[in-house]
mmCIF file of the N, C-alpha and C atoms, coordinates in Angstrom:
data_MODEL
# 
_entry.id   MODEL 
# 
loop_
_atom_site.group_PDB 
_atom_site.id 
_atom_site.type_symbol 
_atom_site.label_atom_id 
_atom_site.label_alt_id 
_atom_site.label_comp_id 
_atom_site.label_asym_id 
_atom_site.label_entity_id 
_atom_site.label_seq_id 
_atom_site.pdbx_PDB_ins_code 
_atom_site.Cartn_x 
_atom_site.Cartn_y 
_atom_site.Cartn_z 
_atom_site.occupancy 
_atom_site.B_iso_or_equiv 
_atom_site.pdbx_formal_charge 
_atom_site.auth_seq_id 
_atom_site.auth_comp_id 
_atom_site.auth_asym_id 
_atom_site.auth_atom_id 
_atom_site.pdbx_PDB_model_num 
ATOM 1   N N  . UNK A 1 1  ? 18.087  34.589  -3.992  1.00 0.00 ? 1  UNK A N  1 
ATOM 2   C CA . UNK A 1 1  ? 17.125  34.321  -2.958  1.00 0.00 ? 1  UNK A CA 1 
ATOM 3   C C  . UNK A 1 1  ? 15.977  33.482  -3.516  1.00 0.00 ? 1  UNK A C  1 
ATOM 4   N N  . UNK A 1 2  ? 15.560  33.750  -4.720  1.00 0.00 ? 2  UNK A N  1 
ATOM 5   C CA . UNK A 1 2  ? 14.443  33.028  -5.325  1.00 0.00 ? 2  UNK A CA 1 
ATOM 6   C C  . UNK A 1 2  ? 14.795  31.557  -5.561  1.00 0.00 ? 2  UNK A C  1 
ATOM 7   N N  . UNK A 1 3  ? 16.028  31.281  -6.005  1.00 0.00 ? 3  UNK A N  1 
ATOM 8   C CA . UNK A 1 3  ? 16.414  29.896  -6.288  1.00 0.00 ? 3  UNK A CA 1 
ATOM 9   C C  . UNK A 1 3  ? 16.469  29.063  -5.014  1.00 0.00 ? 3  UNK A C  1 
ATOM 10  N N  . UNK A 1 4  ? 16.787  29.670  -3.892  1.00 0.00 ? 4  UNK A N  1 
ATOM 11  C CA . UNK A 1 4  ? 16.824  28.935  -2.630  1.00 0.00 ? 4  UNK A CA 1 
ATOM 12  C C  . UNK A 1 4  ? 15.418  28.486  -2.252  1.00 0.00 ? 4  UNK A C  1 
ATOM 13  N N  . UNK A 1 5  ? 14.415  29.366  -2.400  1.00 0.00 ? 5  UNK A N  1 
ATOM 14  C CA . UNK A 1 5  ? 13.044  28.996  -2.047  1.00 0.00 ? 5  UNK A CA 1 
ATOM 15  C C  . UNK A 1 5  ? 12.497  27.946  -2.997  1.00 0.00 ? 5  UNK A C  1 
ATOM 16  N N  . UNK A 1 6  ? 12.895  27.995  -4.266  1.00 0.00 ? 6  UNK A N  1 
ATOM 17  C CA . UNK A 1 6  ? 12.460  26.972  -5.220  1.00 0.00 ? 6  UNK A CA 1 
ATOM 18  C C  . UNK A 1 6  ? 13.082  25.641  -4.858  1.00 0.00 ? 6  UNK A C  1 
ATOM 19  N N  . UNK A 1 7  ? 14.342  25.629  -4.474  1.00 0.00 ? 7  UNK A N  1 
ATOM 20  C CA . UNK A 1 7  ? 15.005  24.383  -4.094  1.00 0.00 ? 7  UNK A CA 1 
ATOM 21  C C  . UNK A 1 7  ? 14.398  23.808  -2.824  1.00 0.00 ? 7  UNK A C  1 
ATOM 22  N N  . UNK A 1 8  ? 14.074  24.655  -1.866  1.00 0.00 ? 8  UNK A N  1 
ATOM 23  C CA . UNK A 1 8  ? 13.457  24.175  -0.639  1.00 0.00 ? 8  UNK A CA 1 
ATOM 24  C C  . UNK A 1 8  ? 12.086  23.590  -0.931  1.00 0.00 ? 8  UNK A C  1 
ATOM 25  N N  . UNK A 1 9  ? 11.353  24.243  -1.802  1.00 0.00 ? 9  UNK A N  1 
ATOM 26  C CA . UNK A 1 9  ? 10.030  23.757  -2.142  1.00 0.00 ? 9  UNK A CA 1 
ATOM 27  C C  . UNK A 1 9  ? 10.138  22.406  -2.854  1.00 0.00 ? 9  UNK A C  1 
ATOM 28  N N  . UNK A 1 10 ? 11.103  22.272  -3.734  1.00 0.00 ? 10 UNK A N  1 
ATOM 29  C CA . UNK A 1 10 ? 11.307  21.013  -4.446  1.00 0.00 ? 10 UNK A CA 1 
ATOM 30  C C  . UNK A 1 10 ? 11.739  19.921  -3.478  1.00 0.00 ? 10 UNK A C  1 
ATOM 31  N N  . UNK A 1 11 ? 12.588  20.259  -2.530  1.00 0.00 ? 11 UNK A N  1 
ATOM 32  C CA . UNK A 1 11 ? 13.037  19.283  -1.536  1.00 0.00 ? 11 UNK A CA 1 
ATOM 33  C C  . UNK A 1 11 ? 11.874  18.849  -0.649  1.00 0.00 ? 11 UNK A C  1 
ATOM 34  N N  . UNK A 1 12 ? 11.039  19.775  -0.256  1.00 0.00 ? 12 UNK A N  1 
ATOM 35  C CA . UNK A 1 12 ? 9.894   19.436  0.584   1.00 0.00 ? 12 UNK A CA 1 
ATOM 36  C C  . UNK A 1 12 ? 8.904   18.562  -0.167  1.00 0.00 ? 12 UNK A C  1 
ATOM 37  N N  . UNK A 1 13 ? 8.690   18.864  -1.431  1.00 0.00 ? 13 UNK A N  1 
ATOM 38  C CA . UNK A 1 13 ? 7.762   18.057  -2.232  1.00 0.00 ? 13 UNK A CA 1 
ATOM 39  C C  . UNK A 1 13 ? 8.300   16.659  -2.457  1.00 0.00 ? 13 UNK A C  1 
ATOM 40  N N  . UNK A 1 14 ? 9.590   16.542  -2.692  1.00 0.00 ? 14 UNK A N  1 
ATOM 41  C CA . UNK A 1 14 ? 10.150  15.216  -2.925  1.00 0.00 ? 14 UNK A CA 1 
ATOM 42  C C  . UNK A 1 14 ? 10.102  14.381  -1.655  1.00 0.00 ? 14 UNK A C  1 
ATOM 43  N N  . UNK A 1 15 ? 10.304  15.015  -0.494  1.00 0.00 ? 15 UNK A N  1 
ATOM 44  C CA . UNK A 1 15 ? 10.195  14.286  0.763   1.00 0.00 ? 15 UNK A CA 1 
ATOM 45  C C  . UNK A 1 15 ? 8.763   13.854  1.027   1.00 0.00 ? 15 UNK A C  1 
ATOM 46  N N  . UNK A 1 16 ? 7.801   14.715  0.728   1.00 0.00 ? 16 UNK A N  1 
ATOM 47  C CA . UNK A 1 16 ? 6.413   14.339  0.950   1.00 0.00 ? 16 UNK A CA 1 
ATOM 48  C C  . UNK A 1 16 ? 5.982   13.256  -0.043  1.00 0.00 ? 16 UNK A C  1 
ATOM 49  N N  . UNK A 1 17 ? 6.484   13.282  -1.258  1.00 0.00 ? 17 UNK A N  1 
ATOM 50  C CA . UNK A 1 17 ? 6.190   12.233  -2.236  1.00 0.00 ? 17 UNK A CA 1 
ATOM 51  C C  . UNK A 1 17 ? 6.787   10.909  -1.783  1.00 0.00 ? 17 UNK A C  1 
ATOM 52  N N  . UNK A 1 18 ? 7.997   10.960  -1.266  1.00 0.00 ? 18 UNK A N  1 
ATOM 53  C CA . UNK A 1 18 ? 8.627   9.741   -0.745  1.00 0.00 ? 18 UNK A CA 1 
ATOM 54  C C  . UNK A 1 18 ? 7.847   9.210   0.451   1.00 0.00 ? 18 UNK A C  1 
ATOM 55  N N  . UNK A 1 19 ? 7.326   10.080  1.274   1.00 0.00 ? 19 UNK A N  1 
ATOM 56  C CA . UNK A 1 19 ? 6.517   9.662   2.411   1.00 0.00 ? 19 UNK A CA 1 
ATOM 57  C C  . UNK A 1 19 ? 5.227   8.991   1.985   1.00 0.00 ? 19 UNK A C  1 
ATOM 58  N N  . UNK A 1 20 ? 4.574   9.557   0.976   1.00 0.00 ? 20 UNK A N  1 
ATOM 59  C CA . UNK A 1 20 ? 3.333   8.976   0.463   1.00 0.00 ? 20 UNK A CA 1 
ATOM 60  C C  . UNK A 1 20 ? 3.597   7.602   -0.132  1.00 0.00 ? 20 UNK A C  1 
ATOM 61  N N  . UNK A 1 21 ? 4.663   7.473   -0.899  1.00 0.00 ? 21 UNK A N  1 
ATOM 62  C CA . UNK A 1 21 ? 5.011   6.184   -1.483  1.00 0.00 ? 21 UNK A CA 1 
ATOM 63  C C  . UNK A 1 21 ? 5.336   5.176   -0.386  1.00 0.00 ? 21 UNK A C  1 
ATOM 64  N N  . UNK A 1 22 ? 6.037   5.618   0.632   1.00 0.00 ? 22 UNK A N  1 
ATOM 65  C CA . UNK A 1 22 ? 6.358   4.733   1.753   1.00 0.00 ? 22 UNK A CA 1 
ATOM 66  C C  . UNK A 1 22 ? 5.122   4.258   2.494   1.00 0.00 ? 22 UNK A C  1 
ATOM 67  N N  . UNK A 1 23 ? 4.179   5.150   2.711   1.00 0.00 ? 23 UNK A N  1 
ATOM 68  C CA . UNK A 1 23 ? 2.945   4.775   3.408   1.00 0.00 ? 23 UNK A CA 1 
ATOM 69  C C  . UNK A 1 23 ? 2.136   3.803   2.567   1.00 0.00 ? 23 UNK A C  1 
ATOM 70  N N  . UNK A 1 24 ? 2.012   4.058   1.268   1.00 0.00 ? 24 UNK A N  1 
ATOM 71  C CA . UNK A 1 24 ? 1.280   3.148   0.397   1.00 0.00 ? 24 UNK A CA 1 
ATOM 72  C C  . UNK A 1 24 ? 1.932   1.773   0.343   1.00 0.00 ? 24 UNK A C  1 
ATOM 73  N N  . UNK A 1 25 ? 3.255   1.740   0.311   1.00 0.00 ? 25 UNK A N  1 
ATOM 74  C CA . UNK A 1 25 ? 3.970   0.470   0.308   1.00 0.00 ? 25 UNK A CA 1 
ATOM 75  C C  . UNK A 1 25 ? 3.741   -0.291  1.604   1.00 0.00 ? 25 UNK A C  1 
ATOM 76  N N  . UNK A 1 26 ? 3.768   0.413   2.723   1.00 0.00 ? 26 UNK A N  1 
ATOM 77  C CA . UNK A 1 26 ? 3.538   -0.231  4.019   1.00 0.00 ? 26 UNK A CA 1 
ATOM 78  C C  . UNK A 1 26 ? 2.114   -0.773  4.121   1.00 0.00 ? 26 UNK A C  1 
ATOM 79  N N  . UNK A 1 27 ? 1.150   -0.031  3.618   1.00 0.00 ? 27 UNK A N  1 
ATOM 80  C CA . UNK A 1 27 ? -0.248  -0.487  3.646   1.00 0.00 ? 27 UNK A CA 1 
ATOM 81  C C  . UNK A 1 27 ? -0.415  -1.729  2.779   1.00 0.00 ? 27 UNK A C  1 
ATOM 82  N N  . UNK A 1 28 ? 0.169   -1.724  1.583   1.00 0.00 ? 28 UNK A N  1 
ATOM 83  C CA . UNK A 1 28 ? 0.074   -2.880  0.697   1.00 0.00 ? 28 UNK A CA 1 
ATOM 84  C C  . UNK A 1 28 ? 0.767   -4.089  1.316   1.00 0.00 ? 28 UNK A C  1 
ATOM 85  N N  . UNK A 1 29 ? 1.919   -3.884  1.930   1.00 0.00 ? 29 UNK A N  1 
ATOM 86  C CA . UNK A 1 29 ? 2.633   -4.988  2.576   1.00 0.00 ? 29 UNK A CA 1 
ATOM 87  C C  . UNK A 1 29 ? 1.820   -5.536  3.747   1.00 0.00 ? 29 UNK A C  1 
ATOM 88  N N  . UNK A 1 30 ? 1.174   -4.668  4.495   1.00 0.00 ? 30 UNK A N  1 
ATOM 89  C CA . UNK A 1 30 ? 0.312   -5.124  5.589   1.00 0.00 ? 30 UNK A CA 1 
ATOM 90  C C  . UNK A 1 30 ? -0.843  -5.965  5.086   1.00 0.00 ? 30 UNK A C  1 
ATOM 91  N N  . UNK A 1 31 ? -1.442  -5.545  3.977   1.00 0.00 ? 31 UNK A N  1 
ATOM 92  C CA . UNK A 1 31 ? -2.522  -6.335  3.375   1.00 0.00 ? 31 UNK A CA 1 
ATOM 93  C C  . UNK A 1 31 ? -2.038  -7.686  2.894   1.00 0.00 ? 31 UNK A C  1 
ATOM 94  N N  . UNK A 1 32 ? -0.848  -7.726  2.323   1.00 0.00 ? 32 UNK A N  1 
ATOM 95  C CA . UNK A 1 32 ? -0.280  -8.988  1.852   1.00 0.00 ? 32 UNK A CA 1 
ATOM 96  C C  . UNK A 1 32 ? 0.042   -9.910  3.023   1.00 0.00 ? 32 UNK A C  1 
ATOM 97  N N  . UNK A 1 33 ? 0.563   -9.370  4.100   1.00 0.00 ? 33 UNK A N  1 
ATOM 98  C CA . UNK A 1 33 ? 0.841   -10.182 5.288   1.00 0.00 ? 33 UNK A CA 1 
ATOM 99  C C  . UNK A 1 33 ? -0.462  -10.728 5.864   1.00 0.00 ? 33 UNK A C  1 
ATOM 100 N N  . UNK A 1 34 ? -1.504  -9.901  5.878   1.00 0.00 ? 34 UNK A N  1 
ATOM 101 C CA . UNK A 1 34 ? -2.798  -10.357 6.359   1.00 0.00 ? 34 UNK A CA 1 
ATOM 102 C C  . UNK A 1 34 ? -3.302  -11.526 5.509   1.00 0.00 ? 34 UNK A C  1 
ATOM 103 N N  . UNK A 1 35 ? -3.150  -11.433 4.198   1.00 0.00 ? 35 UNK A N  1 
ATOM 104 C CA . UNK A 1 35 ? -3.567  -12.534 3.326   1.00 0.00 ? 35 UNK A CA 1 
ATOM 105 C C  . UNK A 1 35 ? -2.747  -13.784 3.580   1.00 0.00 ? 35 UNK A C  1 
ATOM 106 N N  . UNK A 1 36 ? -1.457  -13.624 3.792   1.00 0.00 ? 36 UNK A N  1 
ATOM 107 C CA . UNK A 1 36 ? -0.613  -14.785 4.054   1.00 0.00 ? 36 UNK A CA 1 
ATOM 108 C C  . UNK A 1 36 ? -1.005  -15.483 5.348   1.00 0.00 ? 36 UNK A C  1 
ATOM 109 N N  . UNK A 1 37 ? -1.493  -14.730 6.320   1.00 0.00 ? 37 UNK A N  1 
ATOM 110 C CA . UNK A 1 37 ? -1.900  -15.321 7.591   1.00 0.00 ? 37 UNK A CA 1 
ATOM 111 C C  . UNK A 1 37 ? -3.290  -15.951 7.484   1.00 0.00 ? 37 UNK A C  1 
ATOM 112 N N  . UNK A 1 38 ? -4.215  -15.286 6.806   1.00 0.00 ? 38 UNK A N  1 
ATOM 113 C CA . UNK A 1 38 ? -5.592  -15.764 6.768   1.00 0.00 ? 38 UNK A CA 1 
ATOM 114 C C  . UNK A 1 38 ? -5.859  -16.758 5.646   1.00 0.00 ? 38 UNK A C  1 
ATOM 115 N N  . UNK A 1 39 ? -5.157  -16.631 4.517   1.00 0.00 ? 39 UNK A N  1 
ATOM 116 C CA . UNK A 1 39 ? -5.372  -17.521 3.372   1.00 0.00 ? 39 UNK A CA 1 
ATOM 117 C C  . UNK A 1 39 ? -4.034  -17.979 2.809   1.00 0.00 ? 39 UNK A C  1 
ATOM 118 N N  . UNK A 1 40 ? -3.276  -18.760 3.578   1.00 0.00 ? 40 UNK A N  1 
ATOM 119 C CA . UNK A 1 40 ? -1.918  -19.105 3.133   1.00 0.00 ? 40 UNK A CA 1 
ATOM 120 C C  . UNK A 1 40 ? -1.882  -20.014 1.905   1.00 0.00 ? 40 UNK A C  1 
ATOM 121 N N  . UNK A 1 41 ? -2.827  -20.939 1.795   1.00 0.00 ? 41 UNK A N  1 
ATOM 122 C CA . UNK A 1 41 ? -2.790  -21.902 0.693   1.00 0.00 ? 41 UNK A CA 1 
ATOM 123 C C  . UNK A 1 41 ? -3.089  -21.223 -0.639  1.00 0.00 ? 41 UNK A C  1 
ATOM 124 N N  . UNK A 1 42 ? -4.156  -20.439 -0.695  1.00 0.00 ? 42 UNK A N  1 
ATOM 125 C CA . UNK A 1 42 ? -4.503  -19.786 -1.962  1.00 0.00 ? 42 UNK A CA 1 
ATOM 126 C C  . UNK A 1 42 ? -3.461  -18.745 -2.357  1.00 0.00 ? 42 UNK A C  1 
ATOM 127 N N  . UNK A 1 43 ? -2.903  -18.051 -1.378  1.00 0.00 ? 43 UNK A N  1 
ATOM 128 C CA . UNK A 1 43 ? -1.857  -17.075 -1.680  1.00 0.00 ? 43 UNK A CA 1 
ATOM 129 C C  . UNK A 1 43 ? -0.613  -17.762 -2.208  1.00 0.00 ? 43 UNK A C  1 
ATOM 130 N N  . UNK A 1 44 ? -0.226  -18.870 -1.584  1.00 0.00 ? 44 UNK A N  1 
ATOM 131 C CA . UNK A 1 44 ? 0.956   -19.601 -2.032  1.00 0.00 ? 44 UNK A CA 1 
ATOM 132 C C  . UNK A 1 44 ? 0.745   -20.201 -3.419  1.00 0.00 ? 44 UNK A C  1 
ATOM 133 N N  . UNK A 1 45 ? -0.453  -20.709 -3.700  1.00 0.00 ? 45 UNK A N  1 
ATOM 134 C CA . UNK A 1 45 ? -0.735  -21.259 -5.025  1.00 0.00 ? 45 UNK A CA 1 
ATOM 135 C C  . UNK A 1 45 ? -0.628  -20.187 -6.105  1.00 0.00 ? 45 UNK A C  1 
ATOM 136 N N  . UNK A 1 46 ? -1.183  -19.011 -5.827  1.00 0.00 ? 46 UNK A N  1 
ATOM 137 C CA . UNK A 1 46 ? -1.114  -17.924 -6.807  1.00 0.00 ? 46 UNK A CA 1 
ATOM 138 C C  . UNK A 1 46 ? 0.319   -17.473 -7.039  1.00 0.00 ? 46 UNK A C  1 
ATOM 139 N N  . UNK A 1 47 ? 1.104   -17.413 -5.979  1.00 0.00 ? 47 UNK A N  1 
ATOM 140 C CA . UNK A 1 47 ? 2.498   -17.006 -6.135  1.00 0.00 ? 47 UNK A CA 1 
ATOM 141 C C  . UNK A 1 47 ? 3.275   -18.067 -6.906  1.00 0.00 ? 47 UNK A C  1 
ATOM 142 N N  . UNK A 1 48 ? 3.012   -19.350 -6.604  1.00 0.00 ? 48 UNK A N  1 
ATOM 143 C CA . UNK A 1 48 ? 3.715   -20.437 -7.283  1.00 0.00 ? 48 UNK A CA 1 
ATOM 144 C C  . UNK A 1 48 ? 3.393   -20.475 -8.770  1.00 0.00 ? 48 UNK A C  1 
ATOM 145 N N  . UNK A 1 49 ? 2.163   -20.131 -9.114  1.00 0.00 ? 49 UNK A N  1 
ATOM 146 C CA . UNK A 1 49 ? 1.761   -20.122 -10.518 1.00 0.00 ? 49 UNK A CA 1 
ATOM 147 C C  . UNK A 1 49 ? 2.188   -18.852 -11.233 1.00 0.00 ? 49 UNK A C  1 
ATOM 148 N N  . UNK A 1 50 ? 2.681   -17.894 -10.499 1.00 0.00 ? 50 UNK A N  1 
ATOM 149 C CA . UNK A 1 50 ? 3.135   -16.642 -11.091 1.00 0.00 ? 50 UNK A CA 1 
ATOM 150 C C  . UNK A 1 50 ? 2.014   -15.679 -11.398 1.00 0.00 ? 50 UNK A C  1 
ATOM 151 N N  . UNK A 1 51 ? 0.847   -15.922 -10.844 1.00 0.00 ? 51 UNK A N  1 
ATOM 152 C CA . UNK A 1 51 ? -0.293  -15.044 -11.071 1.00 0.00 ? 51 UNK A CA 1 
ATOM 153 C C  . UNK A 1 51 ? -0.324  -13.972 -9.990  1.00 0.00 ? 51 UNK A C  1 
ATOM 154 N N  . UNK A 1 52 ? -0.159  -12.750 -10.402 1.00 0.00 ? 52 UNK A N  1 
ATOM 155 C CA . UNK A 1 52 ? -0.106  -11.643 -9.452  1.00 0.00 ? 52 UNK A CA 1 
ATOM 156 C C  . UNK A 1 52 ? -1.461  -10.971 -9.320  1.00 0.00 ? 52 UNK A C  1 
ATOM 157 N N  . UNK A 1 53 ? -2.255  -10.983 -10.350 1.00 0.00 ? 53 UNK A N  1 
ATOM 158 C CA . UNK A 1 53 ? -3.512  -10.248 -10.335 1.00 0.00 ? 53 UNK A CA 1 
ATOM 159 C C  . UNK A 1 53 ? -4.488  -10.733 -9.271  1.00 0.00 ? 53 UNK A C  1 
ATOM 160 N N  . UNK A 1 54 ? -4.651  -12.045 -8.995  1.00 0.00 ? 54 UNK A N  1 
ATOM 161 C CA . UNK A 1 54 ? -5.549  -12.424 -7.893  1.00 0.00 ? 54 UNK A CA 1 
ATOM 162 C C  . UNK A 1 54 ? -5.055  -11.930 -6.535  1.00 0.00 ? 54 UNK A C  1 
ATOM 163 N N  . UNK A 1 55 ? -3.748  -11.873 -6.359  1.00 0.00 ? 55 UNK A N  1 
ATOM 164 C CA . UNK A 1 55 ? -3.201  -11.392 -5.093  1.00 0.00 ? 55 UNK A CA 1 
ATOM 165 C C  . UNK A 1 55 ? -3.480  -9.903  -4.936  1.00 0.00 ? 55 UNK A C  1 
ATOM 166 N N  . UNK A 1 56 ? -3.280  -9.151  -6.004  1.00 0.00 ? 56 UNK A N  1 
ATOM 167 C CA . UNK A 1 56 ? -3.533  -7.706  -5.952  1.00 0.00 ? 56 UNK A CA 1 
ATOM 168 C C  . UNK A 1 56 ? -5.016  -7.445  -5.693  1.00 0.00 ? 56 UNK A C  1 
ATOM 169 N N  . UNK A 1 57 ? -5.887  -8.215  -6.347  1.00 0.00 ? 57 UNK A N  1 
ATOM 170 C CA . UNK A 1 57 ? -7.326  -8.051  -6.123  1.00 0.00 ? 57 UNK A CA 1 
ATOM 171 C C  . UNK A 1 57 ? -7.695  -8.396  -4.683  1.00 0.00 ? 57 UNK A C  1 
ATOM 172 N N  . UNK A 1 58 ? -7.109  -9.447  -4.153  1.00 0.00 ? 58 UNK A N  1 
ATOM 173 C CA . UNK A 1 58 ? -7.410  -9.843  -2.777  1.00 0.00 ? 58 UNK A CA 1 
ATOM 174 C C  . UNK A 1 58 ? -6.907  -8.804  -1.781  1.00 0.00 ? 58 UNK A C  1 
ATOM 175 N N  . UNK A 1 59 ? -5.701  -8.283  -2.002  1.00 0.00 ? 59 UNK A N  1 
ATOM 176 C CA . UNK A 1 59 ? -5.167  -7.243  -1.113  1.00 0.00 ? 59 UNK A CA 1 
ATOM 177 C C  . UNK A 1 59 ? -6.032  -5.991  -1.191  1.00 0.00 ? 59 UNK A C  1 
ATOM 178 N N  . UNK A 1 60 ? -6.450  -5.629  -2.389  1.00 0.00 ? 60 UNK A N  1 
ATOM 179 C CA . UNK A 1 60 ? -7.323  -4.459  -2.542  1.00 0.00 ? 60 UNK A CA 1 
ATOM 180 C C  . UNK A 1 60 ? -8.642  -4.681  -1.813  1.00 0.00 ? 60 UNK A C  1 
ATOM 181 N N  . UNK A 1 61 ? -9.183  -5.889  -1.886  1.00 0.00 ? 61 UNK A N  1 
ATOM 182 C CA . UNK A 1 61 ? -10.419 -6.193  -1.174  1.00 0.00 ? 61 UNK A CA 1 
ATOM 183 C C  . UNK A 1 61 ? -10.247 -6.110  0.337   1.00 0.00 ? 61 UNK A C  1 
ATOM 184 N N  . UNK A 1 62 ? -9.144  -6.629  0.828   1.00 0.00 ? 62 UNK A N  1 
ATOM 185 C CA . UNK A 1 62 ? -8.867  -6.570  2.267   1.00 0.00 ? 62 UNK A CA 1 
ATOM 186 C C  . UNK A 1 62 ? -8.719  -5.123  2.718   1.00 0.00 ? 62 UNK A C  1 
ATOM 187 N N  . UNK A 1 63 ? -7.979  -4.325  1.954   1.00 0.00 ? 63 UNK A N  1 
ATOM 188 C CA . UNK A 1 63 ? -7.791  -2.917  2.322   1.00 0.00 ? 63 UNK A CA 1 
ATOM 189 C C  . UNK A 1 63 ? -9.104  -2.143  2.256   1.00 0.00 ? 63 UNK A C  1 
ATOM 190 N N  . UNK A 1 64 ? -9.932  -2.467  1.269   1.00 0.00 ? 64 UNK A N  1 
ATOM 191 C CA . UNK A 1 64 ? -11.235 -1.812  1.147   1.00 0.00 ? 64 UNK A CA 1 
ATOM 192 C C  . UNK A 1 64 ? -12.120 -2.144  2.343   1.00 0.00 ? 64 UNK A C  1 
ATOM 193 N N  . UNK A 1 65 ? -12.147 -3.422  2.716   1.00 0.00 ? 65 UNK A N  1 
ATOM 194 C CA . UNK A 1 65 ? -12.944 -3.832  3.872   1.00 0.00 ? 65 UNK A CA 1 
ATOM 195 C C  . UNK A 1 65 ? -12.444 -3.173  5.156   1.00 0.00 ? 65 UNK A C  1 
ATOM 196 N N  . UNK A 1 66 ? -11.128 -3.071  5.302   1.00 0.00 ? 66 UNK A N  1 
ATOM 197 C CA . UNK A 1 66 ? -10.568 -2.429  6.490   1.00 0.00 ? 66 UNK A CA 1 
ATOM 198 C C  . UNK A 1 66 ? -10.932 -0.947  6.518   1.00 0.00 ? 66 UNK A C  1 
ATOM 199 N N  . UNK A 1 67 ? -10.822 -0.282  5.391   1.00 0.00 ? 67 UNK A N  1 
ATOM 200 C CA . UNK A 1 67 ? -11.171 1.139   5.326   1.00 0.00 ? 67 UNK A CA 1 
ATOM 201 C C  . UNK A 1 67 ? -12.649 1.355   5.597   1.00 0.00 ? 67 UNK A C  1 
ATOM 202 N N  . UNK A 1 68 ? -13.485 0.481   5.050   1.00 0.00 ? 68 UNK A N  1 
ATOM 203 C CA . UNK A 1 68 ? -14.923 0.582   5.280   1.00 0.00 ? 68 UNK A CA 1 
ATOM 204 C C  . UNK A 1 68 ? -15.244 0.370   6.760   1.00 0.00 ? 68 UNK A C  1 
ATOM 205 N N  . UNK A 1 69 ? -14.559 -0.574  7.394   1.00 0.00 ? 69 UNK A N  1 
ATOM 206 C CA . UNK A 1 69 ? -14.766 -0.806  8.810   1.00 0.00 ? 69 UNK A CA 1 
ATOM 207 C C  . UNK A 1 69 ? -14.326 0.379   9.661   1.00 0.00 ? 69 UNK A C  1 
ATOM 208 N N  . UNK A 1 70 ? -13.221 1.010   9.282   1.00 0.00 ? 70 UNK A N  1 
ATOM 209 C CA . UNK A 1 70 ? -12.750 2.187   10.020  1.00 0.00 ? 70 UNK A CA 1 
ATOM 210 C C  . UNK A 1 70 ? -13.716 3.341   9.856   1.00 0.00 ? 70 UNK A C  1 
ATOM 211 N N  . UNK A 1 71 ? -14.196 3.561   8.648   1.00 0.00 ? 71 UNK A N  1 
ATOM 212 C CA . UNK A 1 71 ? -15.124 4.672   8.397   1.00 0.00 ? 71 UNK A CA 1 
ATOM 213 C C  . UNK A 1 71 ? -16.476 4.420   9.044   1.00 0.00 ? 71 UNK A C  1 
ATOM 214 N N  . UNK A 1 72 ? -16.809 3.161   9.292   1.00 0.00 ? 72 UNK A N  1 
ATOM 215 C CA . UNK A 1 72 ? -18.066 2.837   9.942   1.00 0.00 ? 72 UNK A CA 1 
ATOM 216 C C  . UNK A 1 72 ? -18.107 3.385   11.370  1.00 0.00 ? 72 UNK A C  1 
ATOM 217 N N  . UNK A 1 73 ? -16.944 3.424   12.017  1.00 0.00 ? 73 UNK A N  1 
ATOM 218 C CA . UNK A 1 73 ? -16.883 3.939   13.380  1.00 0.00 ? 73 UNK A CA 1 
ATOM 219 C C  . UNK A 1 73 ? -16.905 5.450   13.446  1.00 0.00 ? 73 UNK A C  1 
ATOM 220 N N  . UNK A 1 74 ? -16.573 6.119   12.358  1.00 0.00 ? 74 UNK A N  1 
ATOM 221 C CA . UNK A 1 74 ? -16.518 7.595   12.376  1.00 0.00 ? 74 UNK A CA 1 
ATOM 222 C C  . UNK A 1 74 ? -17.858 8.229   12.175  1.00 0.00 ? 74 UNK A C  1 
# 
């Protein structure tokens, strides 16, 4: 009986971890799509040069601004 509850708990945790990873991936992809729409030239230049760090910084900035705007209404 004990092993069944441990397995269920492990299954529930793995599903919730997969959900969290999925949500974070969707949020990051949304930020990247927003950058591609609003700043296509600079995003394309960074991708062409193989520089990932400016894109990650820009996506983080966009997500931060969006979160700040949402919290402003609360």
